[in-house]
C-alpha positions in Angstrom: 87.3 88.3 123.6 90.7 89.5 122.6 93.2 87.0 121.1 96.7 88.1 122.0 99.9 86.2 121.6 103.5 86.8 120.8 105.3 85.0 117.9 108.8 83.6 118.5 109.6 83.8 114.8 107.9 85.4 111.9 108.1 82.2 109.8 105.4 80.4 111.8 103.0 83.3 112.3 100.4 81.9 109.9 100.3 78.4 111.5 100.2 79.9 115.0 97.3 82.2 114.1 95.3 79.3 112.6 95.9 77.2 115.7 94.8 80.1 118.0 91.7 80.7 115.9 90.7 77.1 116.2 91.3 77.2 120.0 89.2 80.3 120.3 86.4 78.8 118.3 86.3 75.7 120.5 86.5 77.8 123.7 83.7 80.1 122.8 81.5 77.4 121.3 80.5 79.6 118.5 81.1 77.2 115.7 78.3 78.6 113.5 79.7 82.2 113.6 82.9 83.4 112.1 85.3 85.2 114.4 86.3 88.8 113.7 90.1 89.0 113.3 91.9 92.3 113.2 95.4 92.2 111.9 97.5 95.4 112.3 100.2 95.9 109.7 100.6 92.3 108.4 103.0 93.7 105.8 105.7 93.9 108.4 106.6 90.3 107.7 107.5 91.4 104.2 110.1 93.8 105.5 111.8 90.9 107.5 112.5 88.9 104.4 115.4 89.1 101.9 113.9 90.6 98.8 116.9 91.6 96.8 115.3 90.6 93.5 112.1 92.0 92.1 110.5 88.6 91.6 111.2 87.7 95.3 109.3 90.8 96.3 106.3 89.9 94.2 106.3 86.3 95.3 106.5 87.3 99.0 103.6 89.8 98.6 101.5 87.2 96.7 102.3 84.5 99.4 101.2 86.9 102.1 97.9 87.8 100.3 97.2 84.1 99.7 97.6 83.4 103.4 95.4 86.3 104.3 92.8 85.0 101.9 93.0 81.6 103.5 92.6 83.2 107.0 89.5 84.9 105.6 87.9 81.5 105.1 88.2 80.8 108.9 87.5 84.3 110.2 86.3 87.7 109.1 89.7 89.4 108.6 90.0 93.1 109.0 93.4 94.5 108.0 94.6 97.7 109.5 97.4 99.3 107.6 98.8 102.8 107.0 98.2 104.6 103.7 99.9 107.9 104.3 101.4 109.6 101.3 104.9 109.2 102.8 104.4 105.4 102.8 103.3 105.1 99.2 106.1 105.3 96.6 106.1 103.6 93.2 109.0 105.7 91.9 111.8 103.9 93.6 114.3 102.1 91.5 115.4 99.8 94.4 113.6 96.5 94.5 113.7 96.2 98.2 112.6 99.8 99.0 110.1 99.7 101.9 107.9 102.3 100.2 107.7 100.3 97.0 106.9 97.0 99.0 104.2 98.8 101.0 102.7 100.4 98.0 102.6 97.2 96.0 101.0 95.3 99.0 98.3 97.9 99.5 97.4 98.0 95.8 97.0 94.3 95.6 95.1 94.2 98.9 92.6 96.8 97.7 91.9 94.5 94.7 91.1 91.6 97.1 89.0 93.6 99.5 85.2 93.6 100.0 85.1 96.8 102.0 87.5 99.7 102.6 87.2 101.9 105.7 89.5 105.0 105.6 90.0 106.8 108.9 91.9 110.1 108.4 92.8 112.8 110.9 92.3 116.4 109.9 95.3 117.7 107.9 95.1 121.0 109.7 95.3 119.4 113.1 92.6 118.9 115.7 89.6 121.4 115.7 87.2 121.9 118.6 84.2 120.5 116.6 85.9 117.9 114.2 88.8 115.4 114.8 88.8 113.7 111.4 86.9 111.9 108.7 85.7 108.4 108.2 84.9 107.1 104.7 83.3 103.7 103.9 83.5 102.5 100.4 83.1 99.2 98.5 86.2 97.2 97.7 86.9 95.6 94.4 85.2 92.3 95.4 81.4 92.1 95.7 80.4 92.0 99.3 76.8 91.0 98.5 77.9 87.7 96.9 80.4 86.8 99.6 78.3 87.4 102.8 75.0 88.8 101.5 75.5 92.3 102.7 75.2 95.4 100.6 77.7 98.1 101.7 76.5 101.6 101.3 79.3 104.1 100.6 79.2 107.0 103.1 81.4 109.7 104.5 81.3 110.9 108.0 83.2 113.4 110.1 84.0 112.5 113.7 84.8 114.1 117.0 86.8 112.4 119.7 86.5 114.1 123.0 88.8 114.0 126.0 86.8 111.2 127.7 87.3 108.9 124.7 83.7 109.1 123.4 83.4 109.4 119.6 80.5 111.2 117.8 79.9 110.6 114.1 78.3 113.2 111.9 77.0 112.4 108.4 78.8 114.5 105.8 
């Protein structure tokens, strides 16, 4: 089941998401299982806030991470975010630079993660036999202690064909 909704304002996104999760849990009657929640680019709420001072930026990132941690108690949270080299920039002298905010958020997020899945297209473009690579690695937190699963680190190459089917090949 896909949970989709639109927020009227970015201030109440967290409360709205918690309410929708509870409604979904009641509707599906799966109280014993955690719901899988995929959030795409949650760092966008950071760009909507006034962060003219460096301490405001750090506080906003920490607040977002604490909300995501709280969400993870109610659901299995998977965060989808870009990590292209163009997005990562620690050299900026401006406190409200989007590259610096994104870099700081991703660095802190990696330190709070159980599992990291990196999906990367080929740098040379698409080939006939390979579309890109998929890498699964452990995060900084111990996945075994949190949910009792041991993550094995592996690398794959994948091929996406015109019909939308994807084949994985062990590297």
